[in-house]
DSSP file (Angstrom, degrees, kcal/mol; ACC not computed):
  #  RESIDUE AA STRUCTURE BP1 BP2  ACC     N-H-->O    O-->H-N    N-H-->O    O-->H-N    TCO  KAPPA ALPHA  PHI   PSI    X-CA   Y-CA   Z-CA
    1    1 A M     >        0   0    0      0, 0.0     4,-1.9     0, 0.0     5,-0.2   0.000 360.0 360.0 360.0 -42.7  -31.2   36.3  -28.4
    2    2 A K  H  >  +     0   0    0      1,-0.2     4,-2.5     2,-0.2     5,-0.2   0.875 360.0  54.9 -61.5 -36.7  -27.8   35.7  -30.1
    3    3 A K  H  > S+     0   0    0      1,-0.2     4,-2.6     2,-0.2    -1,-0.2   0.894 105.9  51.8 -62.4 -40.2  -26.1   36.6  -26.9
    4    4 A A  H  > S+     0   0    0      2,-0.2     4,-2.5     1,-0.2    -1,-0.2   0.910 110.6  47.4 -63.4 -42.2  -28.0   34.0  -25.0
    5    5 A F  H  X S+     0   0    0     -4,-1.9     4,-2.8     2,-0.2    -2,-0.2   0.903 111.9  50.5 -66.5 -39.8  -27.0   31.3  -27.5
    6    6 A R  H  X S+     0   0    0     -4,-2.5     4,-2.6     2,-0.2    -2,-0.2   0.912 111.7  48.0 -63.0 -41.6  -23.4   32.4  -27.3
    7    7 A S  H  X S+     0   0    0     -4,-2.6     4,-2.4     2,-0.2    -2,-0.2   0.919 113.7  46.6 -64.9 -43.3  -23.5   32.3  -23.5
    8    8 A C  H  X S+     0   0    0     -4,-2.5     4,-2.8     2,-0.2    -2,-0.2   0.901 112.5  51.0 -64.1 -40.2  -25.1   28.8  -23.6
    9    9 A G  H  X S+     0   0    0     -4,-2.8     4,-2.5     2,-0.2    -2,-0.2   0.908 110.6  48.1 -63.4 -42.6  -22.6   27.7  -26.2
   10   10 A A  H  X S+     0   0    0     -4,-2.6     4,-2.4     2,-0.2    -2,-0.2   0.905 113.0  48.0 -64.7 -41.6  -19.7   28.9  -24.1
   11   11 A I  H  X S+     0   0    0     -4,-2.4     4,-2.3     2,-0.2    -2,-0.2   0.913 111.7  50.3 -63.9 -42.2  -21.1   27.2  -21.0
   12   12 A L  H  X S+     0   0    0     -4,-2.8     4,-2.4     2,-0.2    -2,-0.2   0.916 111.5  48.0 -63.2 -43.5  -21.7   24.0  -22.9
   13   13 A L  H  X S+     0   0    0     -4,-2.5     4,-2.8     2,-0.2     5,-0.3   0.919 111.1  50.7 -63.0 -43.7  -18.1   24.0  -24.3
   14   14 A A  H  X S+     0   0    0     -4,-2.4     4,-2.2     1,-0.2    -1,-0.2   0.900 111.2  48.8 -61.4 -40.4  -16.7   24.7  -20.8
   15   15 A A  H  X S+     0   0    0     -4,-2.3     4,-2.3     2,-0.2    -1,-0.2   0.911 111.9  48.6 -66.1 -41.6  -18.7   21.8  -19.4
   16   16 A I  H  X S+     0   0    0     -4,-2.4     4,-2.5     2,-0.2    -2,-0.2   0.946 113.6  46.0 -63.3 -48.4  -17.5   19.4  -22.2
   17   17 A F  H  X S+     0   0    0     -4,-2.8     4,-2.5     1,-0.2    -1,-0.2   0.869 111.4  53.4 -63.0 -36.1  -13.8   20.4  -21.7
   18   18 A G  H  X S+     0   0    0     -4,-2.2     4,-2.2    -5,-0.3    -1,-0.2   0.909 110.0  47.0 -63.8 -42.0  -14.3   20.0  -17.9
   19   19 A M  H  X S+     0   0    0     -4,-2.3     4,-2.5     2,-0.2    -2,-0.2   0.896 111.5  50.9 -66.4 -40.0  -15.6   16.5  -18.4
   20   20 A I  H  X S+     0   0    0     -4,-2.5     4,-2.5     2,-0.2    -2,-0.2   0.924 111.1  48.8 -62.6 -43.6  -12.8   15.6  -20.8
   21   21 A G  H  X S+     0   0    0     -4,-2.5     4,-2.3     1,-0.2    -2,-0.2   0.909 111.8  48.8 -61.3 -42.4  -10.3   16.9  -18.3
   22   22 A A  H  X S+     0   0    0     -4,-2.2     4,-2.4     2,-0.2    -2,-0.2   0.891 111.1  49.9 -65.4 -39.2  -11.9   14.9  -15.5
   23   23 A M  H  X S+     0   0    0     -4,-2.5     4,-2.3     2,-0.2    -2,-0.2   0.911 111.2  49.0 -66.0 -41.6  -11.9   11.7  -17.6
   24   24 A N  H  X S+     0   0    0     -4,-2.5     4,-2.3     2,-0.2    -2,-0.2   0.910 111.6  49.4 -63.4 -41.6   -8.2   12.2  -18.4
   25   25 A A  H  X S+     0   0    0     -4,-2.3     4,-2.3     2,-0.2    -2,-0.2   0.905 110.8  49.9 -63.5 -42.3   -7.4   12.7  -14.8
   26   26 A A  H  X S+     0   0    0     -4,-2.4     4,-2.4     2,-0.2    -1,-0.2   0.898 110.0  51.1 -63.0 -40.6   -9.3    9.6  -13.8
   27   27 A A  H  X S+     0   0    0     -4,-2.3     4,-2.5     1,-0.2    -2,-0.2   0.905 110.1  49.3 -64.1 -40.7   -7.5    7.6  -16.5
   28   28 A R  H  X S+     0   0    0     -4,-2.3     4,-2.4     2,-0.2    -2,-0.2   0.900 110.9  49.8 -65.2 -39.4   -4.1    8.8  -15.2
   29   29 A L  H  X S+     0   0    0     -4,-2.3     4,-2.6     2,-0.2    -2,-0.2   0.909 111.3  49.2 -65.0 -41.5   -5.1    7.9  -11.6
   30   30 A T  H  X S+     0   0    0     -4,-2.4     4,-2.2     2,-0.2    -2,-0.2   0.921 112.1  48.2 -63.6 -43.7   -6.2    4.4  -12.7
   31   31 A Q  H  X S+     0   0    0     -4,-2.5     4,-2.4     1,-0.2    -2,-0.2   0.906 112.5  49.1 -62.6 -40.6   -2.9    3.9  -14.6
   32   32 A A  H  X S+     0   0    0     -4,-2.4     4,-1.5     2,-0.2    -2,-0.2   0.907 109.8  51.5 -65.2 -41.2   -0.9    5.1  -11.6
   33   33 A A  H  < S+     0   0    0     -4,-2.6    -1,-0.2     1,-0.2    -2,-0.2   0.903 112.4  45.9 -63.7 -40.7   -2.8    2.7   -9.3
   34   34 A V  H >< S+     0   0    0     -4,-2.2     3,-0.8     1,-0.2    -1,-0.2   0.894 112.4  50.9 -67.2 -39.7   -2.1   -0.2  -11.6
   35   35 A A  H 3< S+     0   0    0     -4,-2.4    -1,-0.2     1,-0.3    -2,-0.2   0.737 100.7  66.1 -68.8 -22.7    1.6    0.8  -11.9
   36   36 A D  T 3< S+     0   0    0     -4,-1.5    -1,-0.3    -5,-0.1    -2,-0.1  -0.092  71.7 108.3 -96.1  37.0    1.9    1.0   -8.1
   37   37 A I  S <  S-     0   0    0     -3,-0.8    14,-0.0    14,-0.1    -3,-0.0  -0.955  71.5-126.8-110.0 115.1    1.4   -2.7   -7.5
   38   38 A P        -     0   0    0      0, 0.0     2,-0.5     0, 0.0    -2,-0.1  -0.297  14.7-140.5 -63.5 142.0    4.6   -4.3   -6.4
   39   39 A E    >   -     0   0    0      3,-0.1     3,-1.8     4,-0.0     0, 0.0  -0.909  26.7-111.9-102.6 127.6    5.8   -7.4   -8.3
   40   40 A K  T 3  S+     0   0    0     -2,-0.5    46,-0.1     1,-0.3    47,-0.1  -0.264  99.6  19.0 -59.3 139.2    7.3  -10.1   -6.2
   41   41 A G  T 3  S+     0   0    0     45,-0.3     2,-0.3    48,-0.3    -1,-0.3   0.508 108.6  94.8  82.3   3.5   11.0  -10.6   -6.7
   42   42 A K  S <  S-     0   0    0     -3,-1.8    49,-0.5    40,-0.2     2,-0.4  -0.900  82.8-103.3-125.8 155.8   11.5   -7.2   -8.3
   43   43 A V        -     0   0    0     -2,-0.3     2,-0.9    -3,-0.1    49,-0.2  -0.655  36.0-138.3 -74.4 128.9   12.6   -3.8   -7.1
   44   44 A F  E     -a   92   0A   0     47,-3.2    49,-2.6    -2,-0.4     2,-0.6  -0.811  17.0-165.0 -95.2 104.2    9.5   -1.6   -6.8
   45   45 A K  E     +a   93   0A   0     -2,-0.9     2,-0.3    47,-0.2    49,-0.2  -0.815  30.1 136.7 -93.0 121.2   10.3    1.9   -8.1
   46   46 A T        -     0   0    0     47,-2.0    49,-0.4    -2,-0.6   -10,-0.0  -0.947  54.0-147.8-152.7 167.5    7.6    4.3   -7.1
   47   47 A Q        +     0   0    0     -2,-0.3     2,-0.2    47,-0.1    47,-0.1   0.298  65.5 117.7-117.6   0.2    6.9    7.7   -5.7
   48   48 A S        -     0   0    0      1,-0.1     3,-0.1     2,-0.1    -2,-0.1  -0.491  45.2-169.0 -73.0 133.5    3.8    6.6   -3.9
   49   49 A L  S    S+     0   0    0     -2,-0.2     2,-0.8     1,-0.2    -1,-0.1   0.407  73.1  83.9 -96.7   0.3    3.8    6.9   -0.1
   50   50 A E        +     0   0    0      2,-0.1     2,-0.4     0, 0.0    -1,-0.2  -0.578  58.5 144.2-104.1  67.9    0.6    4.9    0.2
   51   51 A I        -     0   0    0     -2,-0.8     2,-0.8    -3,-0.1   -14,-0.1  -0.904  49.0-132.0-109.4 134.3    2.1    1.4    0.1
   52   52 A D        +     0   0    0     -2,-0.4     3,-0.4     1,-0.2    68,-0.1  -0.761  25.7 177.0 -85.6 110.1    0.7   -1.5    2.1
   53   53 A F    >   +     0   0    0     -2,-0.8     3,-2.1     1,-0.2    -1,-0.2   0.530  55.0  96.9 -88.4  -6.6    3.6   -3.1    3.8
   54   54 A S  T 3  S+     0   0    0      1,-0.3    -1,-0.2    66,-0.1    65,-0.1   0.657  73.2  63.6 -65.5 -17.1    1.5   -5.7    5.8
   55   55 A S  T 3  S+     0   0    0     -3,-0.4     2,-0.3    64,-0.1    -1,-0.3   0.527  99.2  65.4 -82.0  -3.6    2.1   -8.5    3.3
   56   56 A Y    <   -     0   0    0     -3,-2.1    33,-0.2    63,-0.1    32,-0.1  -0.878  68.9-144.7-123.1 149.9    5.8   -8.6    3.9
   57   57 A K  S    S+     0   0    0     31,-1.5    62,-0.7    -2,-0.3     2,-0.3   0.866  93.2  15.8 -75.7 -38.3    7.9   -9.4    6.9
   58   58 A V  E     -bC  89 118A   0     30,-2.1    32,-1.9    60,-0.2     2,-0.5  -0.995  64.5-154.9-137.2 141.8   10.5   -6.8    6.0
   59   59 A V  E     -bC  90 117A   0     58,-2.7    58,-2.7    -2,-0.3     2,-0.7  -0.983   9.1-158.1-115.1 126.0   10.4   -3.7    3.7
   60   60 A F  E     -bC  91 116A   0     30,-3.0    32,-2.8    -2,-0.5     2,-0.5  -0.899  12.0-166.8-105.9 106.7   13.7   -2.5    2.4
   61   61 A L  E     -bC  92 115A   0     54,-3.5    54,-2.5    -2,-0.7     2,-0.5  -0.811   6.7-166.9 -95.9 132.4   13.4    1.1    1.3
   62   62 A E  E     -bC  93 114A   0     30,-3.0    32,-2.8    -2,-0.5     2,-0.7  -0.978   2.5-169.0-116.2 116.0   16.2    2.7   -0.8
   63   63 A L  E     +bC  94 113A   0     50,-2.9    50,-2.0    -2,-0.5     2,-0.2  -0.923  42.8  96.4-108.5 112.0   15.9    6.5   -1.0
   64   64 A G  E     -b   95   0A   0     30,-2.5    32,-2.8    -2,-0.7    33,-0.6  -0.591  64.0 -92.3-159.2-143.1   18.3    7.8   -3.6
   65   65 A S    >   -     0   0    0     30,-0.2     3,-1.1    -2,-0.2     7,-0.1  -0.984  19.2-125.6-157.1 150.3   18.4    8.8   -7.3
   66   66 A D  T 3  S+     0   0    0     -2,-0.3    -1,-0.1     1,-0.2    29,-0.0   0.675 113.6  55.4 -69.5 -15.4   19.1    7.3  -10.6
   67   67 A R  T 3  S+     0   0    0      4,-0.0     2,-0.5     5,-0.0    -1,-0.2   0.433  86.1  94.1 -96.2  -0.9   21.7   10.1  -11.1
   68   68 A C    <>  -     0   0    0     -3,-1.1     4,-2.5     1,-0.1     5,-0.2  -0.814  68.1-145.8 -97.4 126.8   23.7    9.4   -7.9
   69   69 A I  H  > S+     0   0    0     -2,-0.5     4,-2.0     1,-0.2     5,-0.2   0.927  99.3  44.8 -62.2 -48.9   26.7    7.1   -8.4
   70   70 A P  H  > S+     0   0    0      0, 0.0     4,-1.0     0, 0.0    -1,-0.2   0.871 113.2  53.9 -63.4 -32.0   26.5    5.3   -5.0
   71   71 A C  H  > S+     0   0    0      1,-0.2     4,-0.7     2,-0.2     3,-0.5   0.916 108.0  48.7 -64.8 -42.1   22.7    4.9   -5.6
   72   72 A R  H >< S+     0   0    0     -4,-2.5     3,-0.7     1,-0.2    -1,-0.2   0.856 106.4  57.2 -66.1 -33.9   23.3    3.3   -8.9
   73   73 A Q  H 3< S+     0   0    0     -4,-2.0     4,-0.5     1,-0.2    -1,-0.2   0.769 103.0  55.4 -67.4 -23.5   25.9    1.0   -7.3
   74   74 A M  H 3X S+     0   0    0     -4,-1.0     4,-2.7    -3,-0.5    -1,-0.2   0.714  87.3  83.0 -77.4 -21.8   23.1   -0.1   -4.9
   75   75 A Q  H <X S+     0   0    0     -4,-0.7     4,-2.3    -3,-0.7    -1,-0.2   0.895  91.3  44.1 -54.8 -50.5   20.8   -1.1   -7.8
   76   76 A P  H  > S+     0   0    0      0, 0.0     4,-2.1     0, 0.0    -1,-0.2   0.856 113.8  52.0 -65.6 -31.9   22.2   -4.6   -8.5
   77   77 A I  H  > S+     0   0    0     -4,-0.5     4,-2.4     2,-0.2    -2,-0.2   0.922 109.7  49.0 -66.4 -43.8   22.3   -5.4   -4.7
   78   78 A M  H  X S+     0   0    0     -4,-2.7     4,-2.8     1,-0.2    -1,-0.2   0.911 110.5  50.9 -61.4 -42.5   18.7   -4.4   -4.4
   79   79 A K  H  X S+     0   0    0     -4,-2.3     4,-2.2    -5,-0.2    -1,-0.2   0.908 110.6  49.1 -62.9 -41.8   17.7   -6.6   -7.4
   80   80 A E  H  X S+     0   0    0     -4,-2.1     4,-2.6     2,-0.2    -1,-0.2   0.913 112.7  46.9 -64.3 -43.5   19.5   -9.6   -5.8
   81   81 A I  H  X S+     0   0    0     -4,-2.4     4,-2.0     2,-0.2    -2,-0.2   0.926 111.8  51.2 -65.3 -44.3   17.8   -9.0   -2.4
   82   82 A A  H  < S+     0   0    0     -4,-2.8   -41,-0.3     1,-0.2    -2,-0.2   0.901 114.9  42.9 -60.6 -41.3   14.4   -8.7   -4.1
   83   83 A A  H >< S+     0   0    0     -4,-2.2     3,-0.9    -5,-0.2    -2,-0.2   0.904 115.5  47.7 -71.3 -42.2   14.9  -11.9   -6.1
   84   84 A A  H 3< S+     0   0    0     -4,-2.6    64,-3.4     1,-0.2    -2,-0.2   0.769 123.6  31.3 -72.4 -26.0   16.4  -13.9   -3.2
   85   85 A F  T >X S+     0   0    0     -4,-2.0     4,-3.0    62,-0.2     3,-1.3  -0.143  75.4 142.8-122.9  36.8   13.7  -12.9   -0.6
   86   86 A A  T <4 S+     0   0    0     -3,-0.9   -45,-0.3     1,-0.3    -1,-0.1   0.780  73.4  44.5 -52.4 -36.1   10.7  -12.5   -3.0
   87   87 A D  T 34 S+     0   0    0     -3,-0.1    -1,-0.3    -4,-0.1   -30,-0.1   0.717 125.8  27.9 -83.9 -20.2    8.1  -13.9   -0.6
   88   88 A D  T <4 S+     0   0    0     -3,-1.3   -30,-2.1     1,-0.2   -31,-1.5   0.675 111.4  56.8-115.9 -23.4    9.3  -12.1    2.6
   89   89 A V  E  <  - b   0  58A   0     -4,-3.0     2,-0.6   -32,-0.2   -48,-0.3  -0.950  55.3-157.8-124.3 131.0   10.9   -8.8    1.6
   90   90 A L  E     - b   0  59A   0    -32,-1.9   -30,-3.0    -2,-0.4     2,-0.6  -0.928  13.5-156.7-101.0 123.4    9.6   -5.9   -0.5
   91   91 A V  E     - b   0  60A   0     -2,-0.6   -47,-3.2   -49,-0.5     2,-0.4  -0.908  14.2-173.9-103.5 119.7   12.4   -3.8   -2.0
   92   92 A V  E     -ab  44  61A   0    -32,-2.8   -30,-3.0    -2,-0.6     2,-0.5  -0.940  10.8-160.5-120.0 133.4   11.2   -0.2   -2.8
   93   93 A F  E     -ab  45  62A   0    -49,-2.6   -47,-2.0    -2,-0.4     2,-0.5  -0.956   4.9-170.6-114.4 125.6   13.2    2.5   -4.5
   94   94 A Y  E     - b   0  63A   0    -32,-2.8   -30,-2.5    -2,-0.5     2,-1.0  -0.964  16.4-146.7-110.5 125.4   12.3    6.1   -4.2
   95   95 A D  E >>  - b   0  64A   0     -2,-0.5     4,-1.7   -49,-0.4     3,-0.6  -0.814  14.8-171.7 -89.1 101.9   14.0    8.6   -6.5
   96   96 A V  T 34 S+     0   0    0    -32,-2.8   -31,-0.2    -2,-1.0    -1,-0.1   0.571  80.6  60.8 -77.8  -8.7   14.1   11.7   -4.2
   97   97 A W  T 34 S+     0   0    0    -33,-0.6    -1,-0.2     1,-0.1   -32,-0.1   0.789 106.4  47.0 -82.7 -29.7   15.4   14.0   -6.9
   98   98 A E  T <4 S+     0   0    0     -3,-0.6    -2,-0.2     1,-0.3    -1,-0.1   0.896 136.9   3.6 -72.2 -41.2   12.2   13.3   -8.9
   99   99 A D     <  -     0   0    0     -4,-1.7     4,-0.4     1,-0.1    -1,-0.3  -0.912  60.3-163.0-148.6 114.5   10.0   13.8   -5.8
  100  100 A P  S  > S+     0   0    0      0, 0.0     4,-2.1     0, 0.0     5,-0.2   0.526  70.4  95.1 -78.4  -3.8   11.4   14.9   -2.4
  101  101 A A  H  > S+     0   0    0      1,-0.2     4,-2.8     2,-0.2     5,-0.2   0.912  83.9  49.2 -57.0 -46.6    8.2   13.9   -0.5
  102  102 A P  H  > S+     0   0    0      0, 0.0     4,-2.5     0, 0.0    -1,-0.2   0.900 109.6  53.1 -60.4 -37.3    9.6   10.4    0.5
  103  103 A A  H  4>S+     0   0    0     -4,-0.4     5,-2.5     1,-0.2     4,-0.3   0.894 111.7  45.6 -63.1 -39.6   12.8   12.0    1.7
  104  104 A R  H ><5S+     0   0    0     -4,-2.1     3,-1.0     3,-0.2    -1,-0.2   0.939 112.0  51.2 -66.7 -46.7   10.8   14.4    3.9
  105  105 A K  H 3<5S+     0   0    0     -4,-2.8    -2,-0.2     1,-0.3    -1,-0.2   0.919 119.1  35.7 -58.7 -44.9    8.6   11.6    5.2
  106  106 A Y  T 3<5S-     0   0    0     -4,-2.5    -1,-0.3    -5,-0.2    -2,-0.2   0.320 108.4-122.2 -95.2   9.1   11.6    9.4    6.2
  107  107 A K  T < 5 -     0   0    0     -3,-1.0     2,-0.3    -4,-0.3    -3,-0.2   0.907  39.0-171.6  54.1  51.1   13.8   12.3    7.2
  108  108 A V      < -     0   0    0     -5,-2.5    -1,-0.2     1,-0.1     3,-0.1  -0.580  18.1-178.6 -78.0 132.7   16.6   11.5    4.8
  109  109 A Q        +     0   0    0      1,-0.3     2,-0.3    -2,-0.3    -1,-0.1   0.716  68.6   1.8-102.7 -29.6   19.8   13.5    5.3
  110  110 A L  S    S-     0   0    0    -47,-0.1    -1,-0.3    19,-0.0    19,-0.2  -0.975  86.7 -76.0-151.4 163.3   21.9   12.1    2.5
  111  111 A I  S    S+     0   0    0     -2,-0.3   -47,-0.2     1,-0.1    19,-0.1  -0.910  98.5  36.5-120.6 149.9   21.5    9.6   -0.3
  112  112 A P  S    S+     0   0    0      0, 0.0    17,-3.9     0, 0.0     2,-0.4   0.541  73.0 170.0 -77.1 149.5   21.5    6.7   -0.7
  113  113 A T  E     -CD  63 128A   0    -50,-2.0   -50,-2.9    15,-0.2     2,-0.5  -0.998  17.4-157.3-123.6 129.3   19.7    5.9    2.6
  114  114 A Q  E     -CD  62 127A   0     13,-2.9    13,-2.6    -2,-0.4     2,-0.4  -0.912  10.1-174.2-105.9 130.6   18.4    2.4    3.3
  115  115 A I  E     -CD  61 126A   0    -54,-2.5   -54,-3.5    -2,-0.5     2,-0.5  -0.990  10.1-156.0-125.8 131.5   15.6    2.0    5.7
  116  116 A F  E     -CD  60 125A   0      9,-3.0     8,-3.8    -2,-0.4     9,-1.4  -0.929  17.3-179.2-108.7 125.8   14.3   -1.4    6.9
  117  117 A L  E     -CD  59 123A   0    -58,-2.7   -58,-2.7    -2,-0.5     6,-0.2  -0.850  23.5-124.6-120.1 154.4   10.8   -1.6    8.2
  118  118 A D  E >   -C   58   0A   0      4,-2.3     3,-2.2    -2,-0.3   -60,-0.2  -0.374  46.3 -88.0 -85.3 178.6    8.6   -4.4    9.6
  119  119 A G  T 3  S+     0   0    0    -62,-0.7   -66,-0.2     1,-0.3   -63,-0.1   0.694 129.3  56.2 -62.1 -20.0    5.3   -5.2    8.1
  120  120 A A  T 3  S-     0   0    0    -63,-0.2    -1,-0.3     2,-0.1   -66,-0.1   0.465 121.3-106.5 -88.9  -3.6    3.6   -2.7   10.3
  121  121 A G  S <  S+     0   0    0     -3,-2.2     2,-0.3     1,-0.3    -2,-0.1   0.527  70.4 146.4  91.2   6.3    5.9    0.1    9.0
  122  122 A K        -     0   0    0      1,-0.1    -4,-2.3     2,-0.0    -1,-0.3  -0.622  54.8-112.7 -79.8 133.7    8.0    0.3   12.2
  123  123 A E  E     +D  117   0A   0     -2,-0.3    -6,-0.3    -6,-0.2     3,-0.1  -0.484  36.6 174.7 -70.4 128.5   11.6    1.2   11.5
  124  124 A L  E     -     0   0A   0     -8,-3.8     2,-0.3     1,-0.4    -7,-0.2   0.769  65.0 -11.2 -98.1 -38.5   14.0   -1.7   12.3
  125  125 A F  E     -D  116   0A   0     -9,-1.4    -9,-3.0     2,-0.0    -1,-0.4  -0.985  55.1-157.8-163.6 153.0   17.3   -0.2   11.0
  126  126 A R  E     +D  115   0A   0     -2,-0.3     2,-0.3   -11,-0.2   -11,-0.2  -0.998   9.1 179.9-140.5 141.6   18.7    2.7    8.9
  127  127 A H  E     -D  114   0A   0    -13,-2.6   -13,-2.9    -2,-0.3     2,-0.4  -0.996  14.1-149.9-140.0 144.1   21.9    3.1    7.0
  128  128 A M  E     +D  113   0A   0     -2,-0.3   -15,-0.2   -15,-0.2     2,-0.2  -0.960  61.2  15.1-117.2 132.8   23.3    6.0    5.0
  129  129 A G  S    S-     0   0    0    -17,-3.9     2,-0.1    -2,-0.4   -15,-0.1  -0.474 110.1 -17.5 104.8-177.3   25.6    5.5    2.0
  130  130 A L        -     0   0    0     -2,-0.2    -2,-0.1   -19,-0.1   -59,-0.1  -0.429  65.4-158.8 -62.8 132.4   26.6    2.5   -0.1
  131  131 A Y        -     0   0    0     -2,-0.1    -2,-0.1    -4,-0.1     5,-0.1  -0.959  13.1-127.0-124.6 116.9   25.6   -0.6    1.9
  132  132 A P    >>  -     0   0    0      0, 0.0     4,-1.7     0, 0.0     3,-0.6  -0.232  18.2-122.8 -61.9 146.9   27.3   -4.0    1.1
  133  133 A K  H 3> S+     0   0    0      1,-0.2     4,-2.6     2,-0.2     5,-0.2   0.871 110.3  59.3 -57.4 -40.2   25.0   -6.9    0.3
  134  134 A D  H 3> S+     0   0    0      1,-0.2     4,-1.6     2,-0.2    -1,-0.2   0.865 105.0  49.6 -60.3 -36.3   26.6   -9.0    3.2
  135  135 A E  H <> S+     0   0    0     -3,-0.6     4,-1.7     2,-0.2    -1,-0.2   0.882 110.1  50.4 -69.7 -39.0   25.5   -6.3    5.7
  136  136 A I  H  X S+     0   0    0     -4,-1.7     4,-2.3     1,-0.2    -2,-0.2   0.915 107.5  54.3 -63.7 -42.4   22.0   -6.3    4.3
  137  137 A L  H  X S+     0   0    0     -4,-2.6     4,-2.6     1,-0.2    -1,-0.2   0.885 105.2  54.0 -58.7 -39.3   21.9  -10.1    4.6
  138  138 A K  H  X S+     0   0    0     -4,-1.6     4,-2.1     2,-0.2    -1,-0.2   0.901 107.9  49.8 -61.4 -41.4   22.9   -9.9    8.3
  139  139 A I  H  X S+     0   0    0     -4,-1.7     4,-0.8     2,-0.2    -2,-0.2   0.934 112.7  46.4 -63.1 -45.4   20.0   -7.5    8.9
  140  140 A L  H ><>S+     0   0    0     -4,-2.3     5,-2.2     1,-0.2     3,-0.6   0.885 110.2  53.4 -66.1 -38.0   17.5   -9.8    7.2
  141  141 A E  H ><5S+     0   0    0     -4,-2.6     3,-2.1     1,-0.2    -1,-0.2   0.883 102.5  58.1 -63.5 -37.9   18.9  -12.9    9.1
  142  142 A K  H 3<5S+     0   0    0     -4,-2.1    -1,-0.2     1,-0.3    -2,-0.2   0.761 103.7  54.2 -62.7 -23.4   18.4  -11.0   12.4
  143  143 A Q  T <<5S-     0   0    0     -4,-0.8    -1,-0.3    -3,-0.6    -2,-0.2   0.348 126.0-105.7 -90.1   5.2   14.7  -10.8   11.4
  144  144 A G  T < 5S+     0   0    0     -3,-2.1     2,-0.3     1,-0.3    -3,-0.2   0.689  74.8 140.1  81.4  19.1   14.7  -14.6   10.9
  145  145 A L      < -     0   0    0     -5,-2.2    -1,-0.3    -6,-0.1    -2,-0.1  -0.755  29.8-173.0-101.1 143.5   14.7  -14.5    7.1
  146  146 A K        -     0   0    0     -2,-0.3     3,-0.1   -62,-0.1     4,-0.1  -0.968  31.3-102.5-129.2 147.5   16.7  -16.7    4.7
  147  147 A P    >   -     0   0    0      0, 0.0     3,-1.6     0, 0.0   -62,-0.2  -0.250  51.9 -83.3 -64.6 156.8   17.1  -16.4    1.0
  148  148 A K  T 3  S+     0   0    0    -64,-3.4   -63,-0.0     1,-0.3   -65,-0.0  -0.300 117.4  26.2 -56.7 142.6   15.1  -18.8   -1.3
  149  149 A G  T 3         0   0    0     -3,-0.1    -1,-0.3     1,-0.1   -65,-0.0   0.510 360.0 360.0  82.8   4.5   16.7  -22.1   -1.7
  150  150 A S    <         0   0    0     -3,-1.6    -2,-0.1    -4,-0.1    -1,-0.1   0.437 360.0 360.0 -95.0 360.0   18.6  -22.0    1.7
């Protein structure tokens, strides 16, 4: 009889711990989903590959790393572009040293790599290395975009 109670107790504990683990996993997924909502006018740093680009005319992807010097030099340029084109351009930063999945998906050969996509996710242009703001502005102008206040 004692063995039966011990077995039931062990099963009950396993079930409780399993439910706690499932609740913690669900909470992490909910937090990740909330964190993965782009804020207009800001650089969207994420590792999620499930981003809806359809709300934007152009998506500017930066695939790099916070530890890479040319990548860090791109950060202020990306912030300026995100602020100046808040309604039309989504600026996304993927740290490919934290998670290489975005680098594989977009076939990145070196960092930083900038990829410009249309709202349907079709690649418009790609550049590797440090990319001057003036050159990025030319790409956006070719897509018929102008900064706020122009």
